[in-house]
GUMARLO-620632 format. One record per atom (N, C-alpha, C): atom name; x, y, z. Coordinates in steps of 0.05 Angstrom, whole numbers, plus 5000, padded with zeros to 4 digits. Layout:
# residues N
[rec 'CA' [X Y Z]];
...
END
This chain:
# residues 216
[rec 'N' [8909 3391 5890]];
[rec 'CA' [8929 3398 5897]];
[rec 'C' [8924 3426 5870]];
[rec 'N' [8926 3452 5874]];
[rec 'CA' [8937 3473 5853]];
[rec 'C' [8962 3469 5834]];
[rec 'N' [8960 3471 5804]];
[rec 'CA' [8991 3469 5796]];
[rec 'C' [9002 3483 5800]];
[rec 'N' [9031 3484 5801]];
[rec 'CA' [9043 3530 5804]];
[rec 'C' [9048 3529 5772]];
[rec 'N' [9038 3555 5771]];
[rec 'CA' [9043 3557 5743]];
[rec 'C' [9078 3566 5736]];
[rec 'N' [9082 3564 5706]];
[rec 'CA' [9096 3553 5700]];
[rec 'C' [9114 3579 5711]];
[rec 'N' [9148 3581 5715]];
[rec 'CA' [9164 3609 5717]];
[rec 'C' [9170 3621 5696]];
[rec 'N' [9172 3650 5686]];
[rec 'CA' [9162 3668 5663]];
[rec 'C' [9200 3668 5655]];
[rec 'N' [9201 3663 5628]];
[rec 'CA' [9228 3672 5628]];
[rec 'C' [9237 3693 5610]];
[rec 'N' [9250 3708 5624]];
[rec 'CA' [9261 3738 5618]];
[rec 'C' [9272 3736 5608]];
[rec 'N' [9292 3764 5590]];
[rec 'CA' [9315 3774 5577]];
[rec 'C' [9321 3795 5574]];
[rec 'N' [9339 3823 5583]];
[rec 'CA' [9337 3848 5596]];
[rec 'C' [9361 3847 5572]];
[rec 'N' [9368 3862 5551]];
[rec 'CA' [9371 3887 5543]];
[rec 'C' [9376 3899 5555]];
[rec 'N' [9403 3914 5564]];
[rec 'CA' [9407 3938 5572]];
[rec 'C' [9440 3944 5578]];
[rec 'N' [9446 3975 5575]];
[rec 'CA' [9472 3969 5573]];
[rec 'C' [9481 3977 5598]];
[rec 'N' [9463 3995 5607]];
[rec 'CA' [9470 4004 5636]];
[rec 'C' [9483 3985 5656]];
[rec 'N' [9512 3985 5661]];
[rec 'CA' [9507 3963 5679]];
[rec 'C' [9494 3968 5709]];
[rec 'N' [9506 3984 5724]];
[rec 'CA' [9478 3978 5759]];
[rec 'C' [9465 3971 5744]];
[rec 'N' [9440 3992 5734]];
[rec 'CA' [9415 3993 5729]];
[rec 'C' [9414 3959 5723]];
[rec 'N' [9421 3952 5709]];
[rec 'CA' [9412 3927 5692]];
[rec 'C' [9424 3899 5713]];
[rec 'N' [9450 3896 5726]];
[rec 'CA' [9454 3883 5746]];
[rec 'C' [9426 3884 5771]];
[rec 'N' [9425 3913 5767]];
[rec 'CA' [9405 3905 5805]];
[rec 'C' [9381 3904 5792]];
[rec 'N' [9375 3910 5758]];
[rec 'CA' [9341 3903 5766]];
[rec 'C' [9336 3875 5762]];
[rec 'N' [9355 3855 5744]];
[rec 'CA' [9354 3835 5741]];
[rec 'C' [9360 3816 5769]];
[rec 'N' [9380 3832 5788]];
[rec 'CA' [9375 3817 5814]];
[rec 'C' [9351 3815 5815]];
[rec 'N' [9334 3833 5829]];
[rec 'CA' [9315 3849 5837]];
[rec 'C' [9291 3828 5814]];
[rec 'N' [9294 3818 5797]];
[rec 'CA' [9272 3798 5789]];
[rec 'C' [9269 3777 5793]];
[rec 'N' [9306 3764 5805]];
[rec 'CA' [9308 3739 5808]];
[rec 'C' [9293 3723 5834]];
[rec 'N' [9287 3753 5843]];
[rec 'CA' [9283 3749 5870]];
[rec 'C' [9253 3733 5874]];
[rec 'N' [9238 3743 5847]];
[rec 'CA' [9205 3739 5842]];
[rec 'C' [9196 3719 5850]];
[rec 'N' [9175 3706 5852]];
[rec 'CA' [9165 3685 5849]];
[rec 'C' [9148 3684 5823]];
[rec 'N' [9170 3656 5810]];
[rec 'CA' [9153 3649 5774]];
[rec 'C' [9165 3672 5753]];
[rec 'N' [9188 3687 5760]];
[rec 'CA' [9200 3709 5735]];
[rec 'C' [9235 3690 5741]];
[rec 'N' [9242 3696 5721]];
[rec 'CA' [9275 3683 5723]];
[rec 'C' [9291 3695 5692]];
[rec 'N' [9303 3713 5705]];
[rec 'CA' [9312 3735 5674]];
[rec 'C' [9350 3720 5675]];
[rec 'N' [9341 3701 5663]];
[rec 'CA' [9367 3687 5654]];
[rec 'C' [9388 3700 5637]];
[rec 'N' [9385 3717 5621]];
[rec 'CA' [9405 3734 5606]];
[rec 'C' [9397 3763 5611]];
[rec 'N' [9419 3777 5606]];
[rec 'CA' [9422 3793 5612]];
[rec 'C' [9450 3808 5581]];
[rec 'N' [9434 3830 5564]];
[rec 'CA' [9458 3829 5541]];
[rec 'C' [9451 3865 5543]];
[rec 'N' [9480 3872 5528]];
[rec 'CA' [9480 3896 5529]];
[rec 'C' [9474 3915 5500]];
[rec 'N' [9483 3898 5484]];
[rec 'CA' [9471 3908 5450]];
[rec 'C' [9460 3886 5445]];
[rec 'N' [9445 3894 5433]];
[rec 'CA' [9417 3877 5410]];
[rec 'C' [9427 3862 5384]];
[rec 'N' [9453 3869 5385]];
[rec 'CA' [9462 3840 5364]];
[rec 'C' [9472 3818 5377]];
[rec 'N' [9478 3819 5402]];
[rec 'CA' [9487 3802 5431]];
[rec 'C' [9455 3774 5427]];
[rec 'N' [9430 3797 5436]];
[rec 'CA' [9412 3782 5437]];
[rec 'C' [9406 3764 5410]];
[rec 'N' [9419 3778 5385]];
[rec 'CA' [9399 3768 5350]];
[rec 'C' [9416 3744 5363]];
[rec 'N' [9448 3739 5363]];
[rec 'CA' [9467 3719 5364]];
[rec 'C' [9451 3695 5394]];
[rec 'N' [9437 3704 5411]];
[rec 'CA' [9431 3677 5421]];
[rec 'C' [9419 3671 5422]];
[rec 'N' [9395 3681 5402]];
[rec 'CA' [9370 3672 5401]];
[rec 'C' [9373 3654 5373]];
[rec 'N' [9381 3656 5353]];
[rec 'CA' [9396 3631 5333]];
[rec 'C' [9416 3606 5353]];
[rec 'N' [9413 3612 5377]];
[rec 'CA' [9425 3592 5402]];
[rec 'C' [9416 3579 5421]];
[rec 'N' [9395 3593 5430]];
[rec 'CA' [9375 3578 5452]];
[rec 'C' [9349 3592 5447]];
[rec 'N' [9324 3574 5469]];
[rec 'CA' [9300 3585 5464]];
[rec 'C' [9304 3613 5479]];
[rec 'N' [9274 3619 5456]];
[rec 'CA' [9271 3648 5467]];
[rec 'C' [9255 3645 5480]];
[rec 'N' [9257 3667 5504]];
[rec 'CA' [9249 3682 5527]];
[rec 'C' [9222 3676 5522]];
[rec 'N' [9200 3686 5546]];
[rec 'CA' [9166 3687 5539]];
[rec 'C' [9164 3726 5534]];
[rec 'N' [9192 3727 5552]];
[rec 'CA' [9183 3766 5545]];
[rec 'C' [9210 3772 5540]];
[rec 'N' [9218 3795 5534]];
[rec 'CA' [9238 3809 5525]];
[rec 'C' [9239 3835 5540]];
[rec 'N' [9250 3837 5552]];
[rec 'CA' [9253 3869 5570]];
[rec 'C' [9273 3889 5540]];
[rec 'N' [9262 3909 5535]];
[rec 'CA' [9293 3923 5511]];
[rec 'C' [9299 3957 5519]];
[rec 'N' [9312 3962 5521]];
[rec 'CA' [9332 3987 5524]];
[rec 'C' [9324 3993 5500]];
[rec 'N' [9327 4030 5500]];
[rec 'CA' [9322 4036 5473]];
[rec 'C' [9343 4050 5470]];
[rec 'N' [9367 4059 5482]];
[rec 'CA' [9386 4078 5484]];
[rec 'C' [9413 4060 5484]];
[rec 'N' [9414 4045 5459]];
[rec 'CA' [9431 4017 5454]];
[rec 'C' [9452 4018 5438]];
[rec 'N' [9480 4017 5438]];
[rec 'CA' [9506 4020 5418]];
[rec 'C' [9498 3997 5395]];
[rec 'N' [9502 4019 5367]];
[rec 'CA' [9496 3997 5352]];
[rec 'C' [9470 4001 5347]];
[rec 'N' [9454 3978 5345]];
[rec 'CA' [9421 3979 5330]];
[rec 'C' [9409 3988 5358]];
[rec 'N' [9396 4008 5358]];
[rec 'CA' [9374 4018 5376]];
[rec 'C' [9356 4000 5379]];
[rec 'N' [9351 3997 5403]];
[rec 'CA' [9318 3979 5413]];
[rec 'C' [9308 3977 5392]];
[rec 'N' [9296 4009 5390]];
[rec 'CA' [9271 4003 5368]];
[rec 'C' [9272 4000 5340]];
[rec 'N' [9304 4001 5327]];
[rec 'CA' [9315 3988 5305]];
[rec 'C' [9301 3959 5315]];
[rec 'N' [9311 3949 5330]];
[rec 'CA' [9324 3918 5345]];
[rec 'C' [9298 3903 5339]];
[rec 'N' [9272 3915 5346]];
[rec 'CA' [9251 3910 5347]];
[rec 'C' [9238 3882 5322]];
[rec 'N' [9242 3895 5308]];
[rec 'CA' [9240 3881 5274]];
[rec 'C' [9250 3852 5277]];
[rec 'N' [9272 3856 5275]];
[rec 'CA' [9287 3825 5272]];
[rec 'C' [9295 3812 5304]];
[rec 'N' [9273 3824 5324]];
[rec 'CA' [9274 3816 5340]];
[rec 'C' [9253 3795 5340]];
[rec 'N' [9226 3804 5321]];
[rec 'CA' [9208 3787 5320]];
[rec 'C' [9215 3765 5312]];
[rec 'N' [9224 3782 5289]];
[rec 'CA' [9231 3753 5274]];
[rec 'C' [9244 3719 5277]];
[rec 'N' [9252 3724 5295]];
[rec 'CA' [9273 3715 5308]];
[rec 'C' [9258 3691 5332]];
[rec 'N' [9243 3718 5335]];
[rec 'CA' [9223 3702 5375]];
[rec 'C' [9195 3708 5369]];
[rec 'N' [9194 3703 5344]];
[rec 'CA' [9166 3712 5343]];
[rec 'C' [9124 3710 5362]];
[rec 'N' [9141 3701 5387]];
[rec 'CA' [9119 3691 5409]];
[rec 'C' [9132 3703 5429]];
[rec 'N' [9156 3719 5432]];
[rec 'CA' [9163 3738 5464]];
[rec 'C' [9147 3767 5449]];
[rec 'N' [9141 3771 5473]];
[rec 'CA' [9128 3791 5483]];
[rec 'C' [9149 3819 5487]];
[rec 'N' [9151 3838 5469]];
[rec 'CA' [9163 3857 5479]];
[rec 'C' [9167 3880 5492]];
[rec 'N' [9175 3886 5518]];
[rec 'CA' [9161 3899 5529]];
[rec 'C' [9191 3935 5532]];
[rec 'N' [9188 3952 5525]];
[rec 'CA' [9210 3974 5512]];
[rec 'C' [9208 3991 5552]];
[rec 'N' [9238 3987 5566]];
[rec 'CA' [9237 3990 5586]];
[rec 'C' [9261 4024 5578]];
[rec 'N' [9258 4040 5577]];
[rec 'CA' [9266 4069 5577]];
[rec 'C' [9266 4086 5597]];
[rec 'N' [9294 4113 5589]];
[rec 'CA' [9278 4132 5599]];
[rec 'C' [9269 4153 5583]];
[rec 'N' [9263 4152 5560]];
[rec 'CA' [9258 4172 5542]];
[rec 'C' [9223 4165 5535]];
[rec 'N' [9204 4186 5545]];
[rec 'CA' [9183 4185 5530]];
[rec 'C' [9169 4215 5516]];
[rec 'N' [9181 4210 5507]];
[rec 'CA' [9187 4224 5475]];
[rec 'C' [9158 4218 5450]];
[rec 'N' [9139 4228 5443]];
[rec 'CA' [9121 4215 5435]];
[rec 'C' [9131 4199 5403]];
[rec 'N' [9155 4213 5395]];
[rec 'CA' [9165 4203 5367]];
[rec 'C' [9177 4172 5368]];
[rec 'N' [9179 4173 5395]];
[rec 'CA' [9203 4136 5411]];
[rec 'C' [9175 4130 5412]];
[rec 'N' [9157 4139 5423]];
[rec 'CA' [9129 4119 5436]];
[rec 'C' [9114 4115 5413]];
[rec 'N' [9113 4126 5399]];
[rec 'CA' [9093 4109 5367]];
[rec 'C' [9112 4098 5357]];
[rec 'N' [9137 4109 5343]];
[rec 'CA' [9159 4082 5334]];
[rec 'C' [9159 4047 5335]];
[rec 'N' [9163 4058 5372]];
[rec 'CA' [9168 4028 5386]];
[rec 'C' [9141 4014 5380]];
[rec 'N' [9117 4036 5391]];
[rec 'CA' [9089 4021 5384]];
[rec 'C' [9079 3989 5356]];
[rec 'N' [9083 4031 5337]];
[rec 'CA' [9090 4015 5309]];
[rec 'C' [9099 3984 5301]];
[rec 'N' [9127 3984 5323]];
[rec 'CA' [9154 3965 5318]];
[rec 'C' [9132 3947 5321]];
[rec 'N' [9119 3950 5338]];
[rec 'CA' [9104 3920 5345]];
[rec 'C' [9115 3910 5378]];
[rec 'N' [9127 3933 5383]];
[rec 'CA' [9119 3922 5414]];
[rec 'C' [9099 3929 5435]];
[rec 'N' [9095 3900 5462]];
[rec 'CA' [9077 3893 5468]];
[rec 'C' [9072 3920 5489]];
[rec 'N' [9091 3931 5502]];
[rec 'CA' [9094 3944 5522]];
[rec 'C' [9110 3971 5529]];
[rec 'N' [9116 3990 5540]];
[rec 'CA' [9127 4012 5537]];
[rec 'C' [9121 4030 5562]];
[rec 'N' [9154 4025 5580]];
[rec 'CA' [9157 4032 5614]];
[rec 'C' [9169 4054 5609]];
[rec 'N' [9157 4056 5637]];
[rec 'CA' [9189 4083 5639]];
[rec 'C' [9224 4066 5662]];
[rec 'N' [9252 4077 5668]];
[rec 'CA' [9264 4056 5686]];
[rec 'C' [9256 4077 5708]];
[rec 'N' [9245 4089 5711]];
[rec 'CA' [9229 4098 5743]];
[rec 'C' [9210 4074 5753]];
[rec 'N' [9193 4054 5745]];
[rec 'CA' [9177 4039 5741]];
[rec 'C' [9187 4031 5771]];
[rec 'N' [9179 4019 5786]];
[rec 'CA' [9186 3999 5811]];
[rec 'C' [9179 3972 5800]];
[rec 'N' [9201 3947 5810]];
[rec 'CA' [9214 3925 5805]];
[rec 'C' [9172 3913 5805]];
[rec 'N' [9167 3921 5820]];
[rec 'CA' [9128 3916 5825]];
[rec 'C' [9119 3915 5800]];
[rec 'N' [9120 3943 5794]];
[rec 'CA' [9102 3945 5763]];
[rec 'C' [9113 3946 5738]];
[rec 'N' [9140 3934 5735]];
[rec 'CA' [9154 3920 5721]];
[rec 'C' [9148 3895 5721]];
[rec 'N' [9160 3871 5739]];
[rec 'CA' [9146 3837 5738]];
[rec 'C' [9113 3844 5732]];
[rec 'N' [9094 3861 5735]];
[rec 'CA' [9062 3861 5741]];
[rec 'C' [9071 3870 5693]];
[rec 'N' [9091 3879 5686]];
[rec 'CA' [9084 3881 5656]];
[rec 'C' [9087 3862 5641]];
[rec 'N' [9117 3845 5660]];
[rec 'CA' [9128 3822 5642]];
[rec 'C' [9101 3799 5637]];
[rec 'N' [9085 3792 5672]];
[rec 'CA' [9068 3787 5678]];
[rec 'C' [9036 3793 5657]];
[rec 'N' [9034 3814 5650]];
[rec 'CA' [9020 3827 5635]];
[rec 'C' [9029 3819 5602]];
[rec 'N' [9046 3831 5600]];
[rec 'CA' [9059 3820 5571]];
[rec 'C' [9053 3783 5554]];
[rec 'N' [9064 3773 5575]];
[rec 'CA' [9062 3740 5575]];
[rec 'C' [9037 3724 5570]];
[rec 'N' [9020 3741 5582]];
[rec 'CA' [8998 3743 5577]];
[rec 'C' [8972 3746 5551]];
[rec 'N' [8990 3761 5544]];
[rec 'CA' [8969 3780 5521]];
[rec 'C' [8964 3807 5522]];
[rec 'N' [8984 3817 5544]];
[rec 'CA' [8964 3842 5547]];
[rec 'C' [8990 3868 5537]];
[rec 'N' [8983 3893 5539]];
[rec 'CA' [9000 3916 5526]];
[rec 'C' [9003 3927 5553]];
[rec 'N' [9027 3916 5576]];
[rec 'CA' [9034 3942 5603]];
[rec 'C' [9048 3974 5588]];
[rec 'N' [9037 3991 5599]];
[rec 'CA' [9044 4017 5587]];
[rec 'C' [9041 4021 5609]];
[rec 'N' [9056 4043 5618]];
[rec 'CA' [9061 4067 5640]];
[rec 'C' [9028 4080 5647]];
[rec 'N' [9029 4094 5661]];
[rec 'CA' [9002 4101 5660]];
[rec 'C' [9003 4139 5632]];
[rec 'N' [9024 4147 5649]];
[rec 'CA' [9031 4165 5640]];
[rec 'C' [9038 4179 5597]];
[rec 'N' [9053 4149 5603]];
[rec 'CA' [9056 4133 5568]];
[rec 'C' [9027 4133 5560]];
[rec 'N' [9004 4118 5568]];
[rec 'CA' [8978 4109 5557]];
[rec 'C' [8963 4153 5551]];
[rec 'N' [8976 4162 5570]];
[rec 'CA' [8953 4179 5563]];
[rec 'C' [8971 4193 5538]];
[rec 'N' [8996 4195 5527]];
[rec 'CA' [9011 4201 5513]];
[rec 'C' [9002 4190 5489]];
[rec 'N' [8991 4167 5493]];
[rec 'CA' [8985 4148 5466]];
[rec 'C' [8953 4152 5453]];
[rec 'N' [8946 4152 5480]];
[rec 'CA' [8908 4160 5471]];
[rec 'C' [8914 4194 5458]];
[rec 'N' [8925 4204 5468]];
[rec 'CA' [8932 4236 5454]];
[rec 'C' [8936 4231 5432]];
[rec 'N' [8956 4216 5421]];
[rec 'CA' [8963 4217 5386]];
[rec 'C' [8946 4194 5369]];
[rec 'N' [8932 4180 5380]];
[rec 'CA' [8913 4163 5364]];
[rec 'C' [8884 4186 5356]];
[rec 'N' [8879 4206 5378]];
[rec 'CA' [8860 4220 5374]];
[rec 'C' [8868 4244 5349]];
[rec 'N' [8900 4254 5346]];
[rec 'CA' [8907 4267 5333]];
[rec 'C' [8906 4252 5307]];
[rec 'N' [8905 4224 5305]];
[rec 'CA' [8913 4210 5272]];
[rec 'C' [8882 4215 5279]];
[rec 'N' [8860 4226 5283]];
[rec 'CA' [8831 4218 5282]];
[rec 'C' [8825 4248 5258]];
[rec 'N' [8843 4266 5269]];
[rec 'CA' [8850 4293 5257]];
[rec 'C' [8843 4286 5228]];
[rec 'N' [8843 4313 5209]];
[rec 'CA' [8847 4314 5173]];
[rec 'C' [8877 4311 5173]];
[rec 'N' [8880 4311 5156]];
[rec 'CA' [8913 4311 5147]];
[rec 'C' [8922 4339 5143]];
[rec 'N' [8945 4346 5162]];
[rec 'CA' [8954 4370 5149]];
[rec 'C' [8969 4369 5125]];
[rec 'N' [8963 4394 5114]];
[rec 'CA' [8982 4415 5087]];
[rec 'C' [9003 4427 5087]];
[rec 'N' [9022 4397 5078]];
[rec 'CA' [9053 4411 5081]];
[rec 'C' [9068 4421 5075]];
[rec 'N' [9051 4424 5052]];
[rec 'CA' [9062 4447 5012]];
[rec 'C' [9080 4411 5001]];
[rec 'N' [9072 4392 5008]];
[rec 'CA' [9088 4374 4990]];
[rec 'C' [9090 4376 4962]];
[rec 'N' [9104 4372 4950]];
[rec 'CA' [9102 4380 4922]];
[rec 'C' [9089 4339 4915]];
[rec 'N' [9085 4327 4889]];
[rec 'CA' [9074 4308 4891]];
[rec 'C' [9106 4289 4889]];
[rec 'N' [9132 4298 4868]];
[rec 'CA' [9148 4278 4873]];
[rec 'C' [9166 4273 4915]];
[rec 'N' [9164 4296 4925]];
[rec 'CA' [9168 4295 4958]];
[rec 'C' [9148 4276 4968]];
[rec 'N' [9129 4270 4961]];
[rec 'CA' [9099 4254 4968]];
[rec 'C' [9117 4227 4958]];
[rec 'N' [9118 4228 4935]];
[rec 'CA' [9127 4207 4932]];
[rec 'C' [9152 4189 4941]];
[rec 'N' [9171 4202 4946]];
[rec 'CA' [9182 4202 4964]];
[rec 'C' [9190 4191 4980]];
[rec 'N' [9169 4201 5003]];
[rec 'CA' [9164 4195 5033]];
[rec 'C' [9152 4171 5020]];
[rec 'N' [9129 4168 5017]];
[rec 'CA' [9116 4141 5013]];
[rec 'C' [9140 4130 5005]];
[rec 'N' [9158 4123 4990]];
[rec 'CA' [9181 4096 4994]];
[rec 'C' [9188 4096 5001]];
[rec 'N' [9204 4126 5030]];
[rec 'CA' [9206 4111 5049]];
[rec 'C' [9199 4102 5072]];
[rec 'N' [9174 4099 5065]];
[rec 'CA' [9154 4089 5098]];
[rec 'C' [9153 4070 5080]];
[rec 'N' [9156 4047 5059]];
[rec 'CA' [9169 4021 5040]];
[rec 'C' [9186 4017 5049]];
[rec 'N' [9202 4024 5060]];
[rec 'CA' [9228 4013 5072]];
[rec 'C' [9250 4010 5051]];
[rec 'N' [9245 4030 5026]];
[rec 'CA' [9261 4030 5015]];
[rec 'C' [9296 4054 5017]];
[rec 'N' [9306 4050 5010]];
[rec 'CA' [9332 4070 5025]];
[rec 'C' [9340 4088 4999]];
[rec 'N' [9346 4110 5002]];
[rec 'CA' [9356 4130 4990]];
[rec 'C' [9363 4122 4943]];
[rec 'N' [9384 4103 4952]];
[rec 'CA' [9391 4096 4928]];
[rec 'C' [9365 4078 4911]];
[rec 'N' [9356 4065 4921]];
[rec 'CA' [9326 4045 4912]];
[rec 'C' [9310 4072 4900]];
[rec 'N' [9300 4090 4927]];
[rec 'CA' [9280 4096 4925]];
[rec 'C' [9285 4115 4891]];
[rec 'N' [9311 4130 4898]];
[rec 'CA' [9325 4140 4868]];
[rec 'C' [9307 4131 4833]];
[rec 'N' [9327 4098 4836]];
[rec 'CA' [9331 4083 4813]];
[rec 'C' [9298 4084 4822]];
[rec 'N' [9273 4063 4835]];
[rec 'CA' [9257 4065 4825]];
[rec 'C' [9231 4104 4812]];
[rec 'N' [9245 4113 4824]];
[rec 'CA' [9228 4141 4801]];
[rec 'C' [9251 4150 4780]];
[rec 'N' [9259 4145 4778]];
[rec 'CA' [9287 4140 4756]];
[rec 'C' [9303 4172 4750]];
[rec 'N' [9301 4181 4779]];
[rec 'CA' [9317 4201 4791]];
[rec 'C' [9347 4198 4802]];
[rec 'N' [9354 4217 4786]];
[rec 'CA' [9389 4210 4804]];
[rec 'C' [9396 4211 4830]];
[rec 'N' [9411 4195 4853]];
[rec 'CA' [9416 4199 4873]];
[rec 'C' [9411 4228 4887]];
[rec 'N' [9432 4238 4882]];
[rec 'CA' [9433 4264 4900]];
[rec 'C' [9415 4284 4894]];
[rec 'N' [9401 4282 4869]];
[rec 'CA' [9373 4293 4859]];
[rec 'C' [9353 4285 4882]];
[rec 'N' [9344 4253 4895]];
[rec 'CA' [9326 4246 4907]];
[rec 'C' [9333 4254 4940]];
[rec 'N' [9367 4257 4944]];
[rec 'CA' [9369 4269 4972]];
[rec 'C' [9365 4299 4968]];
[rec 'N' [9358 4320 4959]];
[rec 'CA' [9352 4337 4959]];
[rec 'C' [9316 4339 4961]];
[rec 'N' [9309 4314 4944]];
[rec 'CA' [9284 4317 4957]];
[rec 'C' [9270 4307 4975]];
[rec 'N' [9288 4296 4996]];
[rec 'CA' [9285 4268 5028]];
[rec 'C' [9291 4308 5042]];
[rec 'N' [9307 4321 5037]];
[rec 'CA' [9324 4345 5049]];
[rec 'C' [9298 4362 5045]];
[rec 'N' [9279 4369 5030]];
[rec 'CA' [9259 4377 5029]];
[rec 'C' [9233 4378 5042]];
[rec 'N' [9248 4350 5046]];
[rec 'CA' [9211 4343 5065]];
[rec 'C' [9214 4338 5085]];
[rec 'N' [9239 4328 5106]];
[rec 'CA' [9244 4329 5118]];
[rec 'C' [9239 4371 5125]];
[rec 'N' [9245 4386 5115]];
[rec 'CA' [9253 4422 5124]];
[rec 'C' [9214 4425 5123]];
[rec 'N' [9207 4403 5105]];
[rec 'CA' [9173 4419 5107]];
[rec 'C' [9152 4397 5126]];
[rec 'N' [9162 4388 5140]];
[rec 'CA' [9154 4360 5166]];
[rec 'C' [9165 4369 5188]];
[rec 'N' [9183 4395 5185]];
[rec 'CA' [9197 4396 5212]];
[rec 'C' [9216 4377 5226]];
[rec 'N' [9231 4350 5212]];
[rec 'CA' [9240 4331 5225]];
[rec 'C' [9267 4336 5222]];
[rec 'N' [9287 4321 5232]];
[rec 'CA' [9314 4318 5226]];
[rec 'C' [9324 4292 5220]];
[rec 'N' [9306 4263 5217]];
[rec 'CA' [9320 4244 5214]];
[rec 'C' [9290 4225 5195]];
[rec 'N' [9301 4201 5178]];
[rec 'CA' [9292 4188 5176]];
[rec 'C' [9267 4168 5177]];
[rec 'N' [9276 4175 5214]];
[rec 'CA' [9257 4157 5234]];
[rec 'C' [9236 4166 5235]];
[rec 'N' [9244 4204 5242]];
[rec 'CA' [9221 4217 5259]];
[rec 'C' [9199 4220 5233]];
[rec 'N' [9216 4215 5199]];
[rec 'CA' [9192 4223 5179]];
[rec 'C' [9175 4208 5180]];
[rec 'N' [9187 4185 5185]];
[rec 'CA' [9169 4160 5174]];
[rec 'C' [9146 4159 5202]];
[rec 'N' [9148 4171 5224]];
[rec 'CA' [9134 4170 5239]];
[rec 'C' [9107 4182 5234]];
[rec 'N' [9122 4215 5232]];
[rec 'CA' [9100 4229 5225]];
[rec 'C' [9088 4225 5202]];
[rec 'N' [9103 4219 5186]];
[rec 'CA' [9085 4210 5155]];
[rec 'C' [9055 4188 5163]];
[rec 'N' [9067 4164 5179]];
[rec 'CA' [9047 4141 5189]];
[rec 'C' [9026 4155 5209]];
[rec 'N' [9042 4168 5231]];
[rec 'CA' [9018 4183 5252]];
[rec 'C' [9003 4203 5228]];
[rec 'N' [9005 4211 5216]];
[rec 'CA' [8992 4238 5213]];
[rec 'C' [8979 4237 5186]];
[rec 'N' [8988 4208 5187]];
[rec 'CA' [8973 4195 5150]];
[rec 'C' [8981 4214 5133]];
[rec 'N' [8998 4216 5122]];
[rec 'CA' [9011 4232 5105]];
[rec 'C' [9011 4218 5068]];
[rec 'N' [9009 4192 5078]];
[rec 'CA' [9025 4169 5056]];
[rec 'C' [8991 4149 5068]];
END
């Protein structure tokens, strides 16, 4: 007699009440999947992981209150290193896709995906796969292709390049200024210049672009 495959434990981090409840009900009707917990913020999931056994798969929204989904990936992986994290979002812009994958997401799906596709992604991620929406997969391939192109010259000065490198390493503006032996406001001016030259508006976008285009 064939053994029944164990039920996959899934947690959902989703702040949209209607969508979250509907998806949770739909997943719990499927054989072999049990969505036991739903949280509306990353911080709640962090707390739960300190008290309960981690699930095999975490479905994670991007646009969450407080800590965003992408920002939360690193902490979730610390607390649940064996859990596969699958981003489930309405966003499909290159910056978010690239940052999520760099942060360690196993998959990236759009909320327009059917329950069957989400369930297939859960099973694939739990088995070590990398489920990605076909349209997103094409974007990833395009990004990887661009990553093999010669790096662009954005006209960064040596000091701006140093600042960018420290941002990529995770240093704060204050820490970067201290390491370079310059004042906080001077460092901030350099960073603003980096943003302008890279044509980005945030630290995350600057880091993603620097890694993506091999600027550091």
